[in-house]
C-alpha beads as a LAMMPS data file, in Angstrom:
LAMMPS data file: protein, C-alpha beads

348 atoms
347 bonds

1 atom types
1 bond types

-500.0 500.0 xlo xhi
-500.0 500.0 ylo yhi
-500.0 500.0 zlo zhi

Masses

1 110.0

Atoms # bond

1 1 1 0.223 -0.254 -0.145
2 1 1 3.131 2.336 0.790
3 1 1 4.284 1.429 -2.437
4 1 1 1.212 2.474 -3.995
5 1 1 1.203 5.817 -2.372
6 1 1 4.435 6.533 -3.466
7 1 1 4.232 5.546 -7.082
8 1 1 0.832 7.789 -7.508
9 1 1 2.724 10.791 -6.206
10 1 1 5.688 9.709 -8.690
11 1 1 2.175 9.999 -11.213
12 1 1 1.705 13.782 -10.176
13 1 1 4.850 14.988 -10.330
14 1 1 5.486 13.268 -13.925
15 1 1 1.988 14.665 -14.890
16 1 1 3.027 18.331 -13.623
17 1 1 6.516 17.857 -15.449
18 1 1 4.823 16.892 -18.777
19 1 1 2.162 19.471 -18.096
20 1 1 4.418 22.529 -17.771
21 1 1 5.948 21.228 -20.767
22 1 1 3.515 21.067 -22.692
23 1 1 2.425 24.341 -21.909
24 1 1 6.047 26.502 -22.251
25 1 1 7.846 24.828 -24.758
26 1 1 5.743 22.192 -27.042
27 1 1 3.125 24.800 -27.218
28 1 1 5.036 27.745 -28.163
29 1 1 6.444 25.587 -31.173
30 1 1 3.109 23.959 -32.160
31 1 1 1.783 27.852 -32.830
32 1 1 5.232 29.137 -33.870
33 1 1 4.263 26.148 -36.456
34 1 1 1.102 26.867 -37.440
35 1 1 1.864 30.559 -38.077
36 1 1 4.682 29.909 -40.316
37 1 1 2.522 27.608 -42.555
38 1 1 -0.194 30.540 -42.830
39 1 1 2.056 33.235 -43.107
40 1 1 2.474 33.116 -46.587
41 1 1 0.390 35.329 -48.817
42 1 1 -0.849 37.180 -45.462
43 1 1 0.007 41.414 -45.593
44 1 1 2.071 43.094 -42.505
45 1 1 -0.495 44.118 -40.961
46 1 1 -2.322 40.723 -41.184
47 1 1 0.968 38.972 -39.713
48 1 1 1.371 41.428 -36.905
49 1 1 -2.914 41.202 -36.038
50 1 1 -2.370 37.070 -36.267
51 1 1 0.228 37.171 -33.907
52 1 1 -1.042 39.415 -31.186
53 1 1 -4.326 37.319 -31.333
54 1 1 -4.555 35.488 -27.348
55 1 1 -4.102 32.020 -29.068
56 1 1 -1.277 32.899 -31.283
57 1 1 0.805 34.641 -28.640
58 1 1 1.792 33.097 -24.920
59 1 1 3.421 35.125 -22.073
60 1 1 6.157 32.769 -21.542
61 1 1 9.272 34.276 -22.178
62 1 1 10.911 31.155 -24.867
63 1 1 7.744 31.713 -27.296
64 1 1 9.089 32.320 -30.743
65 1 1 6.386 33.961 -31.792
66 1 1 7.138 36.826 -29.234
67 1 1 10.203 37.559 -31.104
68 1 1 8.470 37.346 -34.419
69 1 1 6.075 39.908 -33.190
70 1 1 8.326 42.262 -32.153
71 1 1 11.242 41.784 -34.887
72 1 1 8.100 42.310 -37.662
73 1 1 6.015 45.263 -35.702
74 1 1 9.899 47.094 -36.073
75 1 1 10.332 46.306 -39.716
76 1 1 7.223 47.743 -40.525
77 1 1 7.714 50.708 -38.545
78 1 1 10.933 51.061 -40.754
79 1 1 8.841 50.380 -43.936
80 1 1 6.243 53.047 -43.154
81 1 1 8.382 55.528 -41.941
82 1 1 10.847 55.413 -44.781
83 1 1 8.524 54.817 -47.441
84 1 1 6.328 57.715 -45.597
85 1 1 2.991 55.721 -46.314
86 1 1 1.535 56.841 -42.559
87 1 1 2.266 59.792 -40.259
88 1 1 3.599 61.863 -42.899
89 1 1 1.012 64.786 -42.031
90 1 1 -0.324 65.499 -38.466
91 1 1 -3.658 68.205 -38.044
92 1 1 -2.937 70.334 -35.317
93 1 1 -4.510 73.515 -34.538
94 1 1 -6.678 73.535 -37.684
95 1 1 -3.425 73.063 -39.590
96 1 1 -2.359 70.159 -41.606
97 1 1 1.631 69.984 -40.756
98 1 1 4.137 67.890 -42.863
99 1 1 6.602 65.600 -41.090
100 1 1 9.320 65.309 -43.393
101 1 1 11.674 63.422 -41.510
102 1 1 11.967 59.588 -41.160
103 1 1 13.320 60.090 -37.254
104 1 1 9.949 61.766 -36.598
105 1 1 7.643 59.870 -38.939
106 1 1 9.113 56.430 -36.913
107 1 1 8.773 57.958 -33.359
108 1 1 5.226 58.781 -34.179
109 1 1 4.606 55.605 -35.759
110 1 1 6.020 54.080 -32.663
111 1 1 3.582 56.031 -30.457
112 1 1 0.370 55.271 -32.448
113 1 1 1.173 51.649 -32.311
114 1 1 1.482 51.712 -28.298
115 1 1 -1.206 53.597 -27.909
116 1 1 -3.351 51.143 -29.620
117 1 1 -1.520 48.187 -27.460
118 1 1 -2.987 50.092 -24.119
119 1 1 -6.093 51.131 -25.560
120 1 1 -6.360 47.053 -26.062
121 1 1 -5.109 46.248 -23.112
122 1 1 -7.148 48.843 -21.371
123 1 1 -9.962 46.975 -22.766
124 1 1 -9.660 43.510 -22.052
125 1 1 -8.303 44.773 -18.214
126 1 1 -12.077 46.375 -18.120
127 1 1 -13.667 43.522 -19.369
128 1 1 -11.603 41.852 -16.973
129 1 1 -12.192 43.572 -13.752
130 1 1 -16.014 43.314 -14.554
131 1 1 -16.280 39.637 -14.302
132 1 1 -13.895 38.891 -12.038
133 1 1 -14.753 41.905 -8.683
134 1 1 -14.136 39.227 -6.271
135 1 1 -10.694 38.850 -7.529
136 1 1 -8.572 41.326 -6.484
137 1 1 -5.087 39.723 -7.994
138 1 1 -6.604 39.365 -11.115
139 1 1 -7.656 43.354 -10.705
140 1 1 -4.032 44.344 -9.513
141 1 1 -2.190 42.115 -12.232
142 1 1 -4.560 43.599 -15.112
143 1 1 -3.656 47.176 -13.227
144 1 1 -0.472 46.446 -13.652
145 1 1 -0.011 45.665 -17.178
146 1 1 -2.002 48.411 -18.112
147 1 1 0.130 50.478 -16.490
148 1 1 3.011 49.447 -17.856
149 1 1 2.071 50.132 -21.278
150 1 1 0.446 53.462 -20.287
151 1 1 4.023 54.923 -18.856
152 1 1 5.359 53.146 -22.196
153 1 1 2.644 55.513 -24.198
154 1 1 4.162 58.305 -22.468
155 1 1 7.507 57.780 -22.538
156 1 1 6.751 57.510 -26.816
157 1 1 5.746 60.602 -26.481
158 1 1 8.815 62.151 -24.984
159 1 1 11.292 60.420 -27.327
160 1 1 9.124 62.186 -30.081
161 1 1 9.487 65.467 -28.626
162 1 1 13.156 64.755 -27.866
163 1 1 13.056 64.638 -30.956
164 1 1 11.264 67.623 -32.443
165 1 1 13.436 70.102 -30.070
166 1 1 16.270 68.177 -31.131
167 1 1 15.507 68.993 -34.807
168 1 1 14.622 73.127 -33.948
169 1 1 17.859 73.457 -32.321
170 1 1 19.584 72.904 -35.190
171 1 1 17.610 75.680 -37.005
172 1 1 18.189 78.389 -34.237
173 1 1 21.572 79.181 -35.795
174 1 1 19.907 79.630 -38.887
175 1 1 19.250 82.590 -40.874
176 1 1 15.168 83.407 -40.777
177 1 1 13.778 83.094 -44.088
178 1 1 10.861 81.680 -45.740
179 1 1 12.116 78.329 -45.952
180 1 1 13.393 78.307 -42.202
181 1 1 10.370 80.158 -40.696
182 1 1 8.548 77.272 -42.716
183 1 1 10.324 74.537 -40.975
184 1 1 10.132 75.886 -37.447
185 1 1 6.224 76.126 -38.194
186 1 1 6.195 72.588 -38.747
187 1 1 8.418 71.581 -35.960
188 1 1 6.773 73.831 -33.431
189 1 1 3.608 72.271 -34.094
190 1 1 4.531 69.138 -33.972
191 1 1 6.097 69.569 -30.925
192 1 1 3.102 71.621 -29.713
193 1 1 0.906 68.273 -30.928
194 1 1 3.220 65.585 -29.079
195 1 1 2.652 67.643 -25.609
196 1 1 -0.990 68.067 -25.977
197 1 1 -1.551 64.493 -26.508
198 1 1 0.781 63.586 -23.812
199 1 1 -0.984 65.607 -21.624
200 1 1 -4.717 64.982 -22.943
201 1 1 -3.823 61.078 -21.755
202 1 1 -2.822 62.148 -18.464
203 1 1 -5.394 64.961 -17.486
204 1 1 -8.166 61.853 -18.920
205 1 1 -6.635 59.349 -15.967
206 1 1 -6.518 61.494 -13.697
207 1 1 -10.090 63.014 -13.998
208 1 1 -11.034 59.008 -13.919
209 1 1 -9.329 58.474 -10.787
210 1 1 -10.716 61.544 -9.501
211 1 1 -14.310 60.639 -10.409
212 1 1 -14.155 57.061 -9.355
213 1 1 -13.179 58.442 -6.246
214 1 1 -16.049 60.664 -5.752
215 1 1 -18.441 57.969 -6.787
216 1 1 -17.812 55.252 -4.781
217 1 1 -17.416 57.233 -1.556
218 1 1 -20.216 60.272 -2.231
219 1 1 -23.350 57.871 -2.100
220 1 1 -21.916 55.728 1.255
221 1 1 -22.877 56.890 4.630
222 1 1 -21.743 60.116 5.832
223 1 1 -20.293 61.136 2.505
224 1 1 -17.092 61.226 1.552
225 1 1 -14.300 61.703 4.770
226 1 1 -11.725 63.993 4.687
227 1 1 -9.073 61.388 3.174
228 1 1 -11.648 61.455 0.518
229 1 1 -12.334 64.830 -0.076
230 1 1 -8.274 65.740 -0.258
231 1 1 -7.334 63.052 -3.010
232 1 1 -9.716 64.715 -4.910
233 1 1 -8.554 68.001 -4.265
234 1 1 -5.240 66.992 -4.827
235 1 1 -6.353 65.124 -8.236
236 1 1 -8.083 68.620 -9.590
237 1 1 -4.649 70.370 -8.461
238 1 1 -2.890 68.780 -10.660
239 1 1 -5.375 68.894 -13.313
240 1 1 -5.307 72.594 -13.004
241 1 1 -1.654 72.276 -13.370
242 1 1 -1.913 70.225 -16.782
243 1 1 -4.533 72.560 -18.121
244 1 1 -2.792 75.126 -17.801
245 1 1 0.165 74.070 -19.465
246 1 1 -2.369 73.052 -22.297
247 1 1 -2.677 76.421 -23.086
248 1 1 0.735 77.499 -22.880
249 1 1 1.804 75.130 -25.599
250 1 1 3.559 76.267 -28.472
251 1 1 1.579 75.996 -32.456
252 1 1 -1.625 77.313 -33.938
253 1 1 -1.739 80.331 -36.466
254 1 1 -0.656 80.428 -40.232
255 1 1 2.994 79.969 -41.147
256 1 1 2.475 83.558 -43.029
257 1 1 2.358 84.674 -38.864
258 1 1 4.985 82.575 -37.865
259 1 1 8.053 85.420 -37.182
260 1 1 10.689 82.105 -36.864
261 1 1 10.759 82.416 -33.134
262 1 1 9.839 78.794 -31.558
263 1 1 9.022 81.077 -28.114
264 1 1 6.570 82.755 -29.460
265 1 1 2.535 83.097 -27.655
266 1 1 0.235 80.413 -29.008
267 1 1 -2.108 81.711 -31.325
268 1 1 -5.225 82.970 -30.094
269 1 1 -7.193 80.134 -31.897
270 1 1 -10.103 77.773 -30.887
271 1 1 -7.431 75.804 -29.264
272 1 1 -6.451 78.142 -26.746
273 1 1 -10.434 79.165 -26.228
274 1 1 -11.252 75.242 -25.124
275 1 1 -8.066 75.244 -22.697
276 1 1 -9.096 78.694 -21.189
277 1 1 -12.818 77.618 -20.619
278 1 1 -11.429 73.786 -19.188
279 1 1 -9.018 75.831 -16.299
280 1 1 -11.908 77.612 -15.290
281 1 1 -13.783 74.408 -15.256
282 1 1 -11.037 72.606 -12.960
283 1 1 -10.401 75.803 -11.052
284 1 1 -14.447 75.566 -10.135
285 1 1 -14.255 71.796 -9.245
286 1 1 -11.261 72.641 -6.961
287 1 1 -12.326 75.052 -5.072
288 1 1 -15.279 73.505 -4.392
289 1 1 -13.502 70.206 -2.919
290 1 1 -10.925 72.405 -0.999
291 1 1 -14.572 74.085 0.158
292 1 1 -15.820 70.941 1.126
293 1 1 -12.579 69.938 3.190
294 1 1 -12.590 73.087 5.069
295 1 1 -16.273 72.653 6.498
296 1 1 -15.856 69.222 7.647
297 1 1 -15.954 68.601 11.062
298 1 1 -12.360 67.755 11.557
299 1 1 -11.545 71.362 10.179
300 1 1 -14.639 72.948 11.038
301 1 1 -13.433 76.459 9.208
302 1 1 -16.883 77.218 7.916
303 1 1 -16.588 81.274 6.824
304 1 1 -13.359 79.995 4.504
305 1 1 -15.856 76.834 3.590
306 1 1 -18.437 79.399 2.783
307 1 1 -15.779 82.127 0.555
308 1 1 -14.757 78.923 -1.446
309 1 1 -18.197 77.980 -2.240
310 1 1 -18.897 81.158 -3.529
311 1 1 -16.407 81.200 -5.989
312 1 1 -16.658 77.545 -6.882
313 1 1 -20.329 78.478 -8.415
314 1 1 -19.049 81.857 -9.729
315 1 1 -15.739 80.010 -11.499
316 1 1 -18.849 77.153 -12.682
317 1 1 -21.215 79.568 -14.254
318 1 1 -18.285 81.101 -15.643
319 1 1 -16.540 77.842 -17.505
320 1 1 -20.421 77.063 -18.430
321 1 1 -20.535 79.975 -20.360
322 1 1 -17.023 79.592 -22.170
323 1 1 -17.512 75.859 -22.593
324 1 1 -21.023 76.389 -24.410
325 1 1 -19.912 78.774 -26.491
326 1 1 -17.001 76.121 -28.079
327 1 1 -19.386 74.475 -30.566
328 1 1 -16.260 71.991 -31.548
329 1 1 -14.691 71.038 -27.530
330 1 1 -14.232 67.383 -27.740
331 1 1 -16.896 65.687 -25.114
332 1 1 -17.600 69.479 -24.541
333 1 1 -21.139 68.434 -23.860
334 1 1 -20.733 65.553 -21.545
335 1 1 -18.408 68.340 -18.910
336 1 1 -21.021 70.790 -19.651
337 1 1 -23.287 68.068 -18.071
338 1 1 -21.060 67.437 -15.540
339 1 1 -20.603 70.472 -14.142
340 1 1 -24.331 71.454 -13.917
341 1 1 -24.482 68.513 -11.930
342 1 1 -21.881 69.922 -9.267
343 1 1 -23.444 73.220 -9.511
344 1 1 -26.812 71.741 -8.164
345 1 1 -24.698 70.005 -5.477
346 1 1 -23.094 73.360 -4.582
347 1 1 -26.640 75.576 -4.510
348 1 1 -28.085 72.501 -2.325

Bonds

1 1 1 2
2 1 2 3
3 1 3 4
4 1 4 5
5 1 5 6
6 1 6 7
7 1 7 8
8 1 8 9
9 1 9 10
10 1 10 11
11 1 11 12
12 1 12 13
13 1 13 14
14 1 14 15
15 1 15 16
16 1 16 17
17 1 17 18
18 1 18 19
19 1 19 20
20 1 20 21
21 1 21 22
22 1 22 23
23 1 23 24
24 1 24 25
25 1 25 26
26 1 26 27
27 1 27 28
28 1 28 29
29 1 29 30
30 1 30 31
31 1 31 32
32 1 32 33
33 1 33 34
34 1 34 35
35 1 35 36
36 1 36 37
37 1 37 38
38 1 38 39
39 1 39 40
40 1 40 41
41 1 41 42
42 1 42 43
43 1 43 44
44 1 44 45
45 1 45 46
46 1 46 47
47 1 47 48
48 1 48 49
49 1 49 50
50 1 50 51
51 1 51 52
52 1 52 53
53 1 53 54
54 1 54 55
55 1 55 56
56 1 56 57
57 1 57 58
58 1 58 59
59 1 59 60
60 1 60 61
61 1 61 62
62 1 62 63
63 1 63 64
64 1 64 65
65 1 65 66
66 1 66 67
67 1 67 68
68 1 68 69
69 1 69 70
70 1 70 71
71 1 71 72
72 1 72 73
73 1 73 74
74 1 74 75
75 1 75 76
76 1 76 77
77 1 77 78
78 1 78 79
79 1 79 80
80 1 80 81
81 1 81 82
82 1 82 83
83 1 83 84
84 1 84 85
85 1 85 86
86 1 86 87
87 1 87 88
88 1 88 89
89 1 89 90
90 1 90 91
91 1 91 92
92 1 92 93
93 1 93 94
94 1 94 95
95 1 95 96
96 1 96 97
97 1 97 98
98 1 98 99
99 1 99 100
100 1 100 101
101 1 101 102
102 1 102 103
103 1 103 104
104 1 104 105
105 1 105 106
106 1 106 107
107 1 107 108
108 1 108 109
109 1 109 110
110 1 110 111
111 1 111 112
112 1 112 113
113 1 113 114
114 1 114 115
115 1 115 116
116 1 116 117
117 1 117 118
118 1 118 119
119 1 119 120
120 1 120 121
121 1 121 122
122 1 122 123
123 1 123 124
124 1 124 125
125 1 125 126
126 1 126 127
127 1 127 128
128 1 128 129
129 1 129 130
130 1 130 131
131 1 131 132
132 1 132 133
133 1 133 134
134 1 134 135
135 1 135 136
136 1 136 137
137 1 137 138
138 1 138 139
139 1 139 140
140 1 140 141
141 1 141 142
142 1 142 143
143 1 143 144
144 1 144 145
145 1 145 146
146 1 146 147
147 1 147 148
148 1 148 149
149 1 149 150
150 1 150 151
151 1 151 152
152 1 152 153
153 1 153 154
154 1 154 155
155 1 155 156
156 1 156 157
157 1 157 158
158 1 158 159
159 1 159 160
160 1 160 161
161 1 161 162
162 1 162 163
163 1 163 164
164 1 164 165
165 1 165 166
166 1 166 167
167 1 167 168
168 1 168 169
169 1 169 170
170 1 170 171
171 1 171 172
172 1 172 173
173 1 173 174
174 1 174 175
175 1 175 176
176 1 176 177
177 1 177 178
178 1 178 179
179 1 179 180
180 1 180 181
181 1 181 182
182 1 182 183
183 1 183 184
184 1 184 185
185 1 185 186
186 1 186 187
187 1 187 188
188 1 188 189
189 1 189 190
190 1 190 191
191 1 191 192
192 1 192 193
193 1 193 194
194 1 194 195
195 1 195 196
196 1 196 197
197 1 197 198
198 1 198 199
199 1 199 200
200 1 200 201
201 1 201 202
202 1 202 203
203 1 203 204
204 1 204 205
205 1 205 206
206 1 206 207
207 1 207 208
208 1 208 209
209 1 209 210
210 1 210 211
211 1 211 212
212 1 212 213
213 1 213 214
214 1 214 215
215 1 215 216
216 1 216 217
217 1 217 218
218 1 218 219
219 1 219 220
220 1 220 221
221 1 221 222
222 1 222 223
223 1 223 224
224 1 224 225
225 1 225 226
226 1 226 227
227 1 227 228
228 1 228 229
229 1 229 230
230 1 230 231
231 1 231 232
232 1 232 233
233 1 233 234
234 1 234 235
235 1 235 236
236 1 236 237
237 1 237 238
238 1 238 239
239 1 239 240
240 1 240 241
241 1 241 242
242 1 242 243
243 1 243 244
244 1 244 245
245 1 245 246
246 1 246 247
247 1 247 248
248 1 248 249
249 1 249 250
250 1 250 251
251 1 251 252
252 1 252 253
253 1 253 254
254 1 254 255
255 1 255 256
256 1 256 257
257 1 257 258
258 1 258 259
259 1 259 260
260 1 260 261
261 1 261 262
262 1 262 263
263 1 263 264
264 1 264 265
265 1 265 266
266 1 266 267
267 1 267 268
268 1 268 269
269 1 269 270
270 1 270 271
271 1 271 272
272 1 272 273
273 1 273 274
274 1 274 275
275 1 275 276
276 1 276 277
277 1 277 278
278 1 278 279
279 1 279 280
280 1 280 281
281 1 281 282
282 1 282 283
283 1 283 284
284 1 284 285
285 1 285 286
286 1 286 287
287 1 287 288
288 1 288 289
289 1 289 290
290 1 290 291
291 1 291 292
292 1 292 293
293 1 293 294
294 1 294 295
295 1 295 296
296 1 296 297
297 1 297 298
298 1 298 299
299 1 299 300
300 1 300 301
301 1 301 302
302 1 302 303
303 1 303 304
304 1 304 305
305 1 305 306
306 1 306 307
307 1 307 308
308 1 308 309
309 1 309 310
310 1 310 311
311 1 311 312
312 1 312 313
313 1 313 314
314 1 314 315
315 1 315 316
316 1 316 317
317 1 317 318
318 1 318 319
319 1 319 320
320 1 320 321
321 1 321 322
322 1 322 323
323 1 323 324
324 1 324 325
325 1 325 326
326 1 326 327
327 1 327 328
328 1 328 329
329 1 329 330
330 1 330 331
331 1 331 332
332 1 332 333
333 1 333 334
334 1 334 335
335 1 335 336
336 1 336 337
337 1 337 338
338 1 338 339
339 1 339 340
340 1 340 341
341 1 341 342
342 1 342 343
343 1 343 344
344 1 344 345
345 1 345 346
346 1 346 347
347 1 347 348
């Protein structure tokens, strides 16, 4: 009987060994062979899509498809950047700007690729989180993967910003003229585009966090605690700083009006009007949560809270008017709707 138990345990050990080998060695090789058989006649885009499918690439470090995917992506980016078939132009502040250098096109294509990966990962993480509400380990793992891709995306924008700045510095020593100024105008707007896209991502994520804190705790007994109010106010403080950075982004105007100075203040266009309207909104929300902090029982500073509340309401009314005047503002209707809800809370 004892010998039978030992044999059973040995069988379990062997089963684990062969299962692990099948998953980490045999399965990746089978998938690779499957890919090689399917590869003929597939376009580069189709190959990448095939390799990215969940049934094709595993998370194991020895999966040959992972290295194949990385190599294929790099090769595709090089081809697109060299031929100018993608990201040869960007649109920023009502100007269509040519991206003439291969290095900048490569950087922007890489960002585009990273953004697609992050968006796809975010969708998967959100879907997985909704299906595994009781599994904190899974949620943390999903968030960690999405956060890593988000940081890679921001780094991609930093690389593009550094390239645009470097090319601008190379032009700084040249004497101003129509051709030099036109090139500077291109680079200033590419620089502004990259800075704006990066700030928009960061601001979007920070506001999601703030809204999540407010939504989760507002309906609880006793409402938001002082700690939660401090977190919301801190996030809106960061959002306000980034909002002001957006308003200071260079670019806009027309090539004819550009004087060749990269430090020239931004043109007064629709972009700037929207940025300033958003600053008013963020100032209002920051004041509102600061007012609630001062009104909290632990702080008990009611006169200061009332003064901040009056200021928050005044700013919210001004912001509503300005956002309403910006007809093309991205997400303007949603911002107005949420601002109206907060205004009702202020008056209540």
